mmCIF entry with sequence, helices, sheets and N, C-alpha, C, O atoms, coordinates in Angstrom:
data_MODEL
# 
_entry.id   MODEL 
# 
_entity.id                         1 
_entity.type                       polymer 
_entity.pdbx_number_of_molecules   1 
# 
_entity_poly.entity_id                      1 
_entity_poly.type                           'polypeptide(L)' 
_entity_poly.nstd_linkage                   no 
_entity_poly.nstd_monomer                   no 
_entity_poly.pdbx_seq_one_letter_code       
;(UNK)(UNK)(UNK)(UNK)(UNK)(UNK)(UNK)(UNK)(UNK)(UNK)(UNK)(UNK)(UNK)(UNK)(UNK)(UNK)
(UNK)(UNK)(UNK)(UNK)(UNK)(UNK)(UNK)(UNK)(UNK)(UNK)(UNK)(UNK)
;
_entity_poly.pdbx_seq_one_letter_code_can   XXXXXXXXXXXXXXXXXXXXXXXXXXXX 
_entity_poly.pdbx_strand_id                 A 
# 
loop_
_entity_poly_seq.entity_id 
_entity_poly_seq.num 
_entity_poly_seq.mon_id 
_entity_poly_seq.hetero 
1 1  UNK n 
1 2  UNK n 
1 3  UNK n 
1 4  UNK n 
1 5  UNK n 
1 6  UNK n 
1 7  UNK n 
1 8  UNK n 
1 9  UNK n 
1 10 UNK n 
1 11 UNK n 
1 12 UNK n 
1 13 UNK n 
1 14 UNK n 
1 15 UNK n 
1 16 UNK n 
1 17 UNK n 
1 18 UNK n 
1 19 UNK n 
1 20 UNK n 
1 21 UNK n 
1 22 UNK n 
1 23 UNK n 
1 24 UNK n 
1 25 UNK n 
1 26 UNK n 
1 27 UNK n 
1 28 UNK n 
# 
_struct_asym.id          A 
_struct_asym.entity_id   1 
# 
loop_
_struct_conf.conf_type_id 
_struct_conf.id 
_struct_conf.pdbx_PDB_helix_id 
_struct_conf.beg_label_comp_id 
_struct_conf.beg_label_asym_id 
_struct_conf.beg_label_seq_id 
_struct_conf.pdbx_beg_PDB_ins_code 
_struct_conf.end_label_comp_id 
_struct_conf.end_label_asym_id 
_struct_conf.end_label_seq_id 
_struct_conf.pdbx_end_PDB_ins_code 
_struct_conf.beg_auth_comp_id 
_struct_conf.beg_auth_asym_id 
_struct_conf.beg_auth_seq_id 
_struct_conf.end_auth_comp_id 
_struct_conf.end_auth_asym_id 
_struct_conf.end_auth_seq_id 
_struct_conf.pdbx_PDB_helix_class 
_struct_conf.details 
_struct_conf.pdbx_PDB_helix_length 
HELX_P HELX_P1 AA1 UNK A 2  ? UNK A 9  ? UNK A 2  UNK A 9  1 ? 8  
HELX_P HELX_P2 AA2 UNK A 15 ? UNK A 27 ? UNK A 15 UNK A 27 1 ? 13 
# 
_struct_conf_type.id          HELX_P 
_struct_conf_type.criteria    ? 
_struct_conf_type.reference   ? 
# 
loop_
_atom_site.group_PDB 
_atom_site.id 
_atom_site.type_symbol 
_atom_site.label_atom_id 
_atom_site.label_alt_id 
_atom_site.label_comp_id 
_atom_site.label_asym_id 
_atom_site.label_entity_id 
_atom_site.label_seq_id 
_atom_site.pdbx_PDB_ins_code 
_atom_site.Cartn_x 
_atom_site.Cartn_y 
_atom_site.Cartn_z 
_atom_site.occupancy 
_atom_site.B_iso_or_equiv 
_atom_site.pdbx_formal_charge 
_atom_site.auth_seq_id 
_atom_site.auth_comp_id 
_atom_site.auth_asym_id 
_atom_site.auth_atom_id 
_atom_site.pdbx_PDB_model_num 
ATOM 1   N N  . UNK A 1 1  ? 108.679 46.304 -84.918 1.00 0.00 ? 1  UNK A N  1 
ATOM 2   C CA . UNK A 1 1  ? 108.709 47.671 -85.311 1.00 0.00 ? 1  UNK A CA 1 
ATOM 3   C C  . UNK A 1 1  ? 109.353 48.550 -84.276 1.00 0.00 ? 1  UNK A C  1 
ATOM 4   O O  . UNK A 1 1  ? 110.381 49.182 -84.519 1.00 0.00 ? 1  UNK A O  1 
ATOM 5   N N  . UNK A 1 2  ? 108.704 48.583 -83.060 1.00 0.00 ? 2  UNK A N  1 
ATOM 6   C CA . UNK A 1 2  ? 109.222 49.424 -82.022 1.00 0.00 ? 2  UNK A CA 1 
ATOM 7   C C  . UNK A 1 2  ? 110.570 48.872 -81.549 1.00 0.00 ? 2  UNK A C  1 
ATOM 8   O O  . UNK A 1 2  ? 111.454 49.649 -81.189 1.00 0.00 ? 2  UNK A O  1 
ATOM 9   N N  . UNK A 1 3  ? 110.745 47.543 -81.545 1.00 0.00 ? 3  UNK A N  1 
ATOM 10  C CA . UNK A 1 3  ? 112.055 46.980 -81.069 1.00 0.00 ? 3  UNK A CA 1 
ATOM 11  C C  . UNK A 1 3  ? 113.142 47.432 -81.980 1.00 0.00 ? 3  UNK A C  1 
ATOM 12  O O  . UNK A 1 3  ? 114.257 47.665 -81.512 1.00 0.00 ? 3  UNK A O  1 
ATOM 13  N N  . UNK A 1 4  ? 112.882 47.579 -83.314 1.00 0.00 ? 4  UNK A N  1 
ATOM 14  C CA . UNK A 1 4  ? 113.944 48.034 -84.250 1.00 0.00 ? 4  UNK A CA 1 
ATOM 15  C C  . UNK A 1 4  ? 114.259 49.492 -83.898 1.00 0.00 ? 4  UNK A C  1 
ATOM 16  O O  . UNK A 1 4  ? 115.432 49.863 -83.934 1.00 0.00 ? 4  UNK A O  1 
ATOM 17  N N  . UNK A 1 5  ? 113.310 50.312 -83.571 1.00 0.00 ? 5  UNK A N  1 
ATOM 18  C CA . UNK A 1 5  ? 113.549 51.694 -83.287 1.00 0.00 ? 5  UNK A CA 1 
ATOM 19  C C  . UNK A 1 5  ? 114.384 51.801 -81.961 1.00 0.00 ? 5  UNK A C  1 
ATOM 20  O O  . UNK A 1 5  ? 115.314 52.601 -81.850 1.00 0.00 ? 5  UNK A O  1 
ATOM 21  N N  . UNK A 1 6  ? 114.011 50.979 -81.003 1.00 0.00 ? 6  UNK A N  1 
ATOM 22  C CA . UNK A 1 6  ? 114.719 51.038 -79.710 1.00 0.00 ? 6  UNK A CA 1 
ATOM 23  C C  . UNK A 1 6  ? 116.159 50.550 -79.896 1.00 0.00 ? 6  UNK A C  1 
ATOM 24  O O  . UNK A 1 6  ? 117.088 51.120 -79.323 1.00 0.00 ? 6  UNK A O  1 
ATOM 25  N N  . UNK A 1 7  ? 116.340 49.510 -80.687 1.00 0.00 ? 7  UNK A N  1 
ATOM 26  C CA . UNK A 1 7  ? 117.723 48.977 -80.909 1.00 0.00 ? 7  UNK A CA 1 
ATOM 27  C C  . UNK A 1 7  ? 118.570 49.913 -81.591 1.00 0.00 ? 7  UNK A C  1 
ATOM 28  O O  . UNK A 1 7  ? 119.768 49.945 -81.309 1.00 0.00 ? 7  UNK A O  1 
ATOM 29  N N  . UNK A 1 8  ? 118.064 50.710 -82.491 1.00 0.00 ? 8  UNK A N  1 
ATOM 30  C CA . UNK A 1 8  ? 118.833 51.690 -83.243 1.00 0.00 ? 8  UNK A CA 1 
ATOM 31  C C  . UNK A 1 8  ? 119.117 52.916 -82.377 1.00 0.00 ? 8  UNK A C  1 
ATOM 32  O O  . UNK A 1 8  ? 120.192 53.510 -82.459 1.00 0.00 ? 8  UNK A O  1 
ATOM 33  N N  . UNK A 1 9  ? 118.141 53.286 -81.548 1.00 0.00 ? 9  UNK A N  1 
ATOM 34  C CA . UNK A 1 9  ? 118.330 54.467 -80.674 1.00 0.00 ? 9  UNK A CA 1 
ATOM 35  C C  . UNK A 1 9  ? 119.144 54.135 -79.435 1.00 0.00 ? 9  UNK A C  1 
ATOM 36  O O  . UNK A 1 9  ? 120.012 54.905 -79.023 1.00 0.00 ? 9  UNK A O  1 
ATOM 37  N N  . UNK A 1 10 ? 118.855 52.971 -78.841 1.00 0.00 ? 10 UNK A N  1 
ATOM 38  C CA . UNK A 1 10 ? 119.521 52.583 -77.594 1.00 0.00 ? 10 UNK A CA 1 
ATOM 39  C C  . UNK A 1 10 ? 120.189 51.196 -77.769 1.00 0.00 ? 10 UNK A C  1 
ATOM 40  O O  . UNK A 1 10 ? 119.701 50.182 -77.269 1.00 0.00 ? 10 UNK A O  1 
ATOM 41  N N  . UNK A 1 11 ? 121.323 51.200 -78.499 1.00 0.00 ? 11 UNK A N  1 
ATOM 42  C CA . UNK A 1 11 ? 121.966 49.858 -78.765 1.00 0.00 ? 11 UNK A CA 1 
ATOM 43  C C  . UNK A 1 11 ? 122.522 49.213 -77.518 1.00 0.00 ? 11 UNK A C  1 
ATOM 44  O O  . UNK A 1 11 ? 122.804 48.015 -77.524 1.00 0.00 ? 11 UNK A O  1 
ATOM 45  N N  . UNK A 1 12 ? 122.694 49.993 -76.415 1.00 0.00 ? 12 UNK A N  1 
ATOM 46  C CA . UNK A 1 12 ? 123.256 49.421 -75.189 1.00 0.00 ? 12 UNK A CA 1 
ATOM 47  C C  . UNK A 1 12 ? 122.280 48.621 -74.428 1.00 0.00 ? 12 UNK A C  1 
ATOM 48  O O  . UNK A 1 12 ? 122.663 47.821 -73.574 1.00 0.00 ? 12 UNK A O  1 
ATOM 49  N N  . UNK A 1 13 ? 120.978 48.810 -74.715 1.00 0.00 ? 13 UNK A N  1 
ATOM 50  C CA . UNK A 1 13 ? 119.971 48.085 -73.954 1.00 0.00 ? 13 UNK A CA 1 
ATOM 51  C C  . UNK A 1 13 ? 120.013 46.607 -74.277 1.00 0.00 ? 13 UNK A C  1 
ATOM 52  O O  . UNK A 1 13 ? 120.236 46.218 -75.423 1.00 0.00 ? 13 UNK A O  1 
ATOM 53  N N  . UNK A 1 14 ? 119.799 45.789 -73.271 1.00 0.00 ? 14 UNK A N  1 
ATOM 54  C CA . UNK A 1 14 ? 119.666 44.337 -73.519 1.00 0.00 ? 14 UNK A CA 1 
ATOM 55  C C  . UNK A 1 14 ? 118.228 44.096 -74.054 1.00 0.00 ? 14 UNK A C  1 
ATOM 56  O O  . UNK A 1 14 ? 117.386 44.994 -74.047 1.00 0.00 ? 14 UNK A O  1 
ATOM 57  N N  . UNK A 1 15 ? 117.990 42.879 -74.506 1.00 0.00 ? 15 UNK A N  1 
ATOM 58  C CA . UNK A 1 15 ? 116.670 42.592 -75.047 1.00 0.00 ? 15 UNK A CA 1 
ATOM 59  C C  . UNK A 1 15 ? 115.614 42.724 -73.938 1.00 0.00 ? 15 UNK A C  1 
ATOM 60  O O  . UNK A 1 15 ? 114.524 43.252 -74.159 1.00 0.00 ? 15 UNK A O  1 
ATOM 61  N N  . UNK A 1 16 ? 115.955 42.246 -72.777 1.00 0.00 ? 16 UNK A N  1 
ATOM 62  C CA . UNK A 1 16 ? 115.035 42.282 -71.644 1.00 0.00 ? 16 UNK A CA 1 
ATOM 63  C C  . UNK A 1 16 ? 114.708 43.668 -71.272 1.00 0.00 ? 16 UNK A C  1 
ATOM 64  O O  . UNK A 1 16 ? 113.557 43.994 -70.983 1.00 0.00 ? 16 UNK A O  1 
ATOM 65  N N  . UNK A 1 17 ? 115.732 44.519 -71.275 1.00 0.00 ? 17 UNK A N  1 
ATOM 66  C CA . UNK A 1 17 ? 115.486 45.972 -70.971 1.00 0.00 ? 17 UNK A CA 1 
ATOM 67  C C  . UNK A 1 17 ? 114.628 46.589 -72.068 1.00 0.00 ? 17 UNK A C  1 
ATOM 68  O O  . UNK A 1 17 ? 113.702 47.341 -71.764 1.00 0.00 ? 17 UNK A O  1 
ATOM 69  N N  . UNK A 1 18 ? 114.904 46.299 -73.302 1.00 0.00 ? 18 UNK A N  1 
ATOM 70  C CA . UNK A 1 18 ? 114.144 46.849 -74.417 1.00 0.00 ? 18 UNK A CA 1 
ATOM 71  C C  . UNK A 1 18 ? 112.646 46.417 -74.281 1.00 0.00 ? 18 UNK A C  1 
ATOM 72  O O  . UNK A 1 18 ? 111.743 47.216 -74.529 1.00 0.00 ? 18 UNK A O  1 
ATOM 73  N N  . UNK A 1 19 ? 112.419 45.196 -73.899 1.00 0.00 ? 19 UNK A N  1 
ATOM 74  C CA . UNK A 1 19 ? 111.043 44.729 -73.703 1.00 0.00 ? 19 UNK A CA 1 
ATOM 75  C C  . UNK A 1 19 ? 110.353 45.536 -72.570 1.00 0.00 ? 19 UNK A C  1 
ATOM 76  O O  . UNK A 1 19 ? 109.210 45.969 -72.716 1.00 0.00 ? 19 UNK A O  1 
ATOM 77  N N  . UNK A 1 20 ? 111.053 45.721 -71.472 1.00 0.00 ? 20 UNK A N  1 
ATOM 78  C CA . UNK A 1 20 ? 110.449 46.529 -70.367 1.00 0.00 ? 20 UNK A CA 1 
ATOM 79  C C  . UNK A 1 20 ? 110.170 47.890 -70.828 1.00 0.00 ? 20 UNK A C  1 
ATOM 80  O O  . UNK A 1 20 ? 109.089 48.411 -70.550 1.00 0.00 ? 20 UNK A O  1 
ATOM 81  N N  . UNK A 1 21 ? 111.097 48.533 -71.538 1.00 0.00 ? 21 UNK A N  1 
ATOM 82  C CA . UNK A 1 21 ? 110.877 49.882 -72.037 1.00 0.00 ? 21 UNK A CA 1 
ATOM 83  C C  . UNK A 1 21 ? 109.683 49.971 -72.990 1.00 0.00 ? 21 UNK A C  1 
ATOM 84  O O  . UNK A 1 21 ? 108.864 50.886 -72.909 1.00 0.00 ? 21 UNK A O  1 
ATOM 85  N N  . UNK A 1 22 ? 109.614 48.996 -73.888 1.00 0.00 ? 22 UNK A N  1 
ATOM 86  C CA . UNK A 1 22 ? 108.483 49.003 -74.818 1.00 0.00 ? 22 UNK A CA 1 
ATOM 87  C C  . UNK A 1 22 ? 107.162 48.793 -74.106 1.00 0.00 ? 22 UNK A C  1 
ATOM 88  O O  . UNK A 1 22 ? 106.132 49.318 -74.529 1.00 0.00 ? 22 UNK A O  1 
ATOM 89  N N  . UNK A 1 23 ? 107.189 48.015 -73.009 1.00 0.00 ? 23 UNK A N  1 
ATOM 90  C CA . UNK A 1 23 ? 105.960 47.864 -72.230 1.00 0.00 ? 23 UNK A CA 1 
ATOM 91  C C  . UNK A 1 23 ? 105.501 49.167 -71.631 1.00 0.00 ? 23 UNK A C  1 
ATOM 92  O O  . UNK A 1 23 ? 104.314 49.496 -71.632 1.00 0.00 ? 23 UNK A O  1 
ATOM 93  N N  . UNK A 1 24 ? 106.507 49.933 -71.097 1.00 0.00 ? 24 UNK A N  1 
ATOM 94  C CA . UNK A 1 24 ? 106.177 51.209 -70.484 1.00 0.00 ? 24 UNK A CA 1 
ATOM 95  C C  . UNK A 1 24 ? 105.618 52.131 -71.510 1.00 0.00 ? 24 UNK A C  1 
ATOM 96  O O  . UNK A 1 24 ? 104.605 52.784 -71.260 1.00 0.00 ? 24 UNK A O  1 
ATOM 97  N N  . UNK A 1 25 ? 106.262 52.217 -72.709 1.00 0.00 ? 25 UNK A N  1 
ATOM 98  C CA . UNK A 1 25 ? 105.798 53.095 -73.742 1.00 0.00 ? 25 UNK A CA 1 
ATOM 99  C C  . UNK A 1 25 ? 104.412 52.668 -74.259 1.00 0.00 ? 25 UNK A C  1 
ATOM 100 O O  . UNK A 1 25 ? 103.586 53.524 -74.574 1.00 0.00 ? 25 UNK A O  1 
ATOM 101 N N  . UNK A 1 26 ? 104.155 51.378 -74.348 1.00 0.00 ? 26 UNK A N  1 
ATOM 102 C CA . UNK A 1 26 ? 102.848 50.948 -74.848 1.00 0.00 ? 26 UNK A CA 1 
ATOM 103 C C  . UNK A 1 26 ? 101.728 51.284 -73.875 1.00 0.00 ? 26 UNK A C  1 
ATOM 104 O O  . UNK A 1 26 ? 100.588 51.525 -74.274 1.00 0.00 ? 26 UNK A O  1 
ATOM 105 N N  . UNK A 1 27 ? 102.076 51.296 -72.571 1.00 0.00 ? 27 UNK A N  1 
ATOM 106 C CA . UNK A 1 27 ? 101.047 51.600 -71.555 1.00 0.00 ? 27 UNK A CA 1 
ATOM 107 C C  . UNK A 1 27 ? 100.732 53.101 -71.574 1.00 0.00 ? 27 UNK A C  1 
ATOM 108 O O  . UNK A 1 27 ? 99.571  53.509 -71.532 1.00 0.00 ? 27 UNK A O  1 
ATOM 109 N N  . UNK A 1 28 ? 101.797 53.909 -71.640 1.00 0.00 ? 28 UNK A N  1 
ATOM 110 C CA . UNK A 1 28 ? 101.628 55.353 -71.565 1.00 0.00 ? 28 UNK A CA 1 
ATOM 111 C C  . UNK A 1 28 ? 101.071 55.974 -72.802 1.00 0.00 ? 28 UNK A C  1 
ATOM 112 O O  . UNK A 1 28 ? 100.885 57.190 -72.852 1.00 0.00 ? 28 UNK A O  1 
# 
Protein backbone atom coordinates (compact mmCIF):
# COMPACT_ATOMS: atom_id res chain seq x y z
CA UNK A 1 0.00 0.00 0.00
CA UNK A 2 2.57 2.58 1.12
CA UNK A 3 5.10 1.29 -1.39
CA UNK A 4 2.65 1.98 -4.22
CA UNK A 5 2.16 5.54 -3.00
CA UNK A 6 5.90 6.10 -2.69
CA UNK A 7 6.59 4.63 -6.13
CA UNK A 8 3.99 6.91 -7.72
CA UNK A 9 5.15 10.01 -5.83
CA UNK A 10 8.89 9.34 -5.95
CA UNK A 11 9.59 7.12 -8.99
CA UNK A 12 13.31 7.92 -8.83
CA UNK A 13 13.75 6.13 -5.52
CA UNK A 14 15.25 2.68 -5.60
CA UNK A 15 13.47 -0.13 -3.78
CA UNK A 16 15.99 0.00 -0.94
CA UNK A 17 15.53 3.74 -0.57
CA UNK A 18 11.76 3.35 -0.59
CA UNK A 19 12.03 0.76 2.18
CA UNK A 20 14.17 3.10 4.28
CA UNK A 21 11.73 5.96 3.73
CA UNK A 22 8.75 3.79 4.63
CA UNK A 23 10.53 2.71 7.82
CA UNK A 24 11.06 6.34 8.79
CA UNK A 25 7.42 7.19 8.11
CA UNK A 26 6.15 4.14 9.99
CA UNK A 27 8.22 5.11 13.04
CA UNK A 28 7.19 8.76 13.08
